[in-house]
N, C-alpha and C positions, 0 to 999 in steps of 0.2 A: 597743119590745119588747112583745109581747102580754101580756094578763093571764093569771095562772096558772089553768089550767082547773079545778083542784080544790083548794080551800083546805086540805083535810085532808092533801094530799100535800106535806109540807115536807121537802125534800131536806136542809136544814140541821139537822134535828132530831137532837140527840145528837152532832153533828159539831163538830170544830174547823175552822171555815171558813177560818181563815188557813192551816192545814195543808193543807187541800184546795186552796186557791188556789195555794200554792207548788207542790204536786204537779202540778196542771194546767198551771201556767206552765212547769215543766220539760218537760212533754210537748209543749207548743206550740212551744217554742224548740229542741227536739231535744237537751236536756241529758240524755244517757244516764246519766252518772255520778250526777247529782243524783237522777234518777228511781229508779235502781237502789238507791241508798242508802235512799230512803224506802220502797221496796217491801221491802227486807230488814228495815227497821224495823217492818214490820207493817201498813202502810196497805193497804187494799184497792185493787186495780187498777181497781175499778169505781165509785169515789166519783164523785159528780156535783155540778155547780154548780147554781145556781138555775134554769138553763135545761136541766137534766138532761143536760148535755154531759159526756162522760167523757174521760179522757186518750186513749182510742183514737179518739174523734171528732176531737180536736184534732190528734193526730199524723197521722191520715189526711188531714185538711184541709190541713195544712202540708207534707205530703210527706216525713215523717220515717220512712222504712222501718225503720231500726234500732230506733226507739222502738216501732213497731207490733210488731215481732218480740219485743222485750223484754216488752211487756205480754201478749202471747199466751203467752209462756213462763211468766208468772205467772198463767195461766188467766183472763185478762180475758174478760168476756162480750162476744162479738163482735157481738151483735145488739141491744144496748140502744138504745132510741129516745129522741131528745132532744125538746125542746118542739115542734120543727117537724116531728116524725115522720120524722126522718132517722136512718139507721144509719151507722156508720163507713164501710161500703161505699158508701152513697149519697153521702157527702161525698167519698170518694176518686174516684169517677166524676165528680162535679160539677166537681172541680178538676183532672181529667185525670191523676191519678197511677196509671198503669196497673200499675206494679210493685206498689203497695200493694193495688190491686184483686185481683191474682192471689194475694197473700199471704192476704188476707181470705177470698177464695172457697175456697181450699184448706182453710182452717180453719172452714168452715161459714158464712161471712158471707153475709147476704142483703141485697138492695136493696129499697127501698120500692116499686119497680115490680112486685115479685113479689106478685100479688094473694093467693095462697095464704098467703104469709107474713104479709101485713097482717091477714087474717081470723083468724089464729092468735094475734094479739097480745092480751095482757090489757089491761083498762082501767086507768086510773090507780089505782083503788081496789084492784086486784089486785096491783099492783106493790109489792114490798117494798123499802124504802130500803136502800141499801148501808151497811155499817158500817165504822168505822175502829177498829182496836184501839188503845186509849190505853195506852201503856206508856212510861215514861221511858226515854230513850236511855241505854244502858249506857256506862260510860267505856271506850271501845274501847282495849284494850291490844294493841298490835301487836308481835309477835315479829319481831326483825330477820331471823330465818331465813326468814320468809315473803316477804321481798323478793327477787324474782328479778332478778338483775343480769346474766344471760347476754347479753341484747341491750340493755342499758342504754346511755344516751347523755347527755352533757351538753347541755342545751338552753338557749335564750335565757332570761335571768334572769326569774323570776316575781316580781320585787321588787327591793328595794334591799339587803336583808340576806340573805346566804347564797347559795351556789351551788345551782342547780337541776339535778336529774338525773332523767331519765325511767326508771322501773323498772316491773316488773310486781308486783302484789300481788293474790293470789287470782284470777289470770287477767285482771286489768284493769290498763291502763296508768294509773299515778299519778305524781305528782311527789314526789321525796324532796329535802328542803331541810335542810341542816345549819345551825342557827343557833348563834352563838357565845355564850360566857358573858358577853361584854361587847360593846356596840355604841356607836356615836356617833350620837345621834338628836336634835338635833345635839350635845347635851351627852352625857357618858358615862352609859350605863345598864347595869345588870347584870341577868342572868337571875335572877329571884326567885321565879317560880311555875312549877311543872311539872304543875299540875292542868289538864287540858284538857276537863273535864266541860262547862263552859259553852260552849266553842268548838264542841263536837259538837252542841249543841242549836240552833245558829244555822242557819237555812235561809232563803235568799232567792235568787231567780234572778240578782241582780246583786252577789252576793258569792261569792268563791271558796269552794268547799266544802272544809271541813276534815274529814279522815277519821280522824286519830289521830296519836299521837306516840310516840317512843322516846327514853328518857333514856339518854344515853351519856356517862358521866363528867360533866364540867362543861358539856358541850354537849347539844343537844337536836335530834332529827331530827323534822321535821314532815312528815306525809304529807297531801297535798292532791290534789284532782282534777287531771287532766291536760287542758290546753286546747291543741290543736295549732296555734293561730294565734299571731300575734305580740302583744307588749304594745304599748301606745299609743306609747311612745317610738320603737320600731322602725317602727310604722305611719307616724308623722309624718316620720321620716327618709326613708322610701321615697316617700311621697306629697306631702310638704310641707303647705301649709295645706289644711285639709279644706273640702269644699264645705258649704254651709249645712245641707242636710238631714242629712248624716252627722254634722256637729258637733252639731246639735240632738239627734239620736238618742243620741249618746254622752253628751251632757250630762244627758239624762233618765235614762239608765242609771246614771250616777254619782249623780245626785240621789236616785233610788229606793233605791240601795244604802245611801247615807249616811243617808237618812231612816230606814231600817230599823234601822241600828246606833244612831242617836241616840235612837230611841224605845224601845230595849230597856229592860225593867223587870227588877229594881227600879232598876238603874243604867244610864245611857246608855253606849254604847261609843264612845269618842272615838278617831278614827283618828290625827290629828295628824301624818301624814306622807304625805298624798295626793301621788302622784308618777306621771308617765306610765309608769314602769317597773313599778309594781304595779297598773296598770289593764290587764286581760288580756282579749283578745277570744275569745269562744267560737265554736263551729262555725256559729252562726246570725248572726255578725257583731255581737253585742251585747257590751258591756263588763261585766266583773266586777271587783270591788274585792278586792285581795289585801292581805296584811300588816296587816289590821285587828287582829291579835292582839298586835302589838308592845306597846301600852300595857297589855295584860292580862298579859303574861308578864315584862315588864321594869319596873324602877323606876329613877328618876334617882338618881345618886350625889350630885348637887347639887340638892336639893329646892327651893332658893330661886329656881330658874329659872322663868320664866313657864310654867305648866302647860298653857296653852291653845295658844299658838303663839309661838315665838321669832322674832326678826327674820330669822334664816336661813330658818325655815319660811315666813314671809311672802313672802320672795323666791322660794322654790320654788313657792309657791302662785300668785303673780302670773305667774311665768314659765310655769307650766302653763296658766293661764287664757288667756294671750296666744296659745297654740297654736290656740285656737278663733276 
């Protein structure tokens, strides 16, 4: 990677680089729900990494037309130039994504082959860094009347606890899961917390995006992003033993998600029930971890049990690992 051309141009100045990294990762992987959630939260669509790559550059390179359209809807700058003097249109052409080329061209996109466009570009000293609005996420209160169940359908379980149903919320497909007041995990646990503020702050490409919740008597309805593909349990039943590259990719996805949860400050988030049924595949074929909220919402009725991993959990874990 080349040296920065101008040391005064620091794209990270004033930014939360972890926030930017998550945003760009969503764009690269085609995660429309995660990206839309961050855009609604106030992040600029034009934030850049150290190589001045934007979400539009990454989506154009990877061929994610819906992401390109979403970013343009939020008025993303279609002609920002990265470290290698490439625009999003340059990348789309380079990787042969003709549909994205047409979208960008209609919206004023230019290619670096356009000499007139090159001559009009400002130098690095003239470019103003993008900004991110830093505001704490609000505790999203979802009104049950906002859930459109006209075309709802029961879907493959997105975990071990509760039935999953695909519904529409504010025009977007989401998953509605009703969790009970008591569960077996493997010891009996009771629903003890109904505050989802922390859950809504969690952002990572390898964990299922939590959107909000509805308290309904002793039960609780969780609203999460909708992933159209199967969970790992169903994938293994269909395919059998995974080939090595796929198994390695899945293992890295799980490790990255768990590492994010374990490094959470001030207290690490312990999953304690990793299961093929709560490992969900997104549109790009990567895995996301679900049900990480169980330990945050429930408490054990028998506190003398091993808090880290019971013998049953050990068996589940080793059974899961053997799938690879």
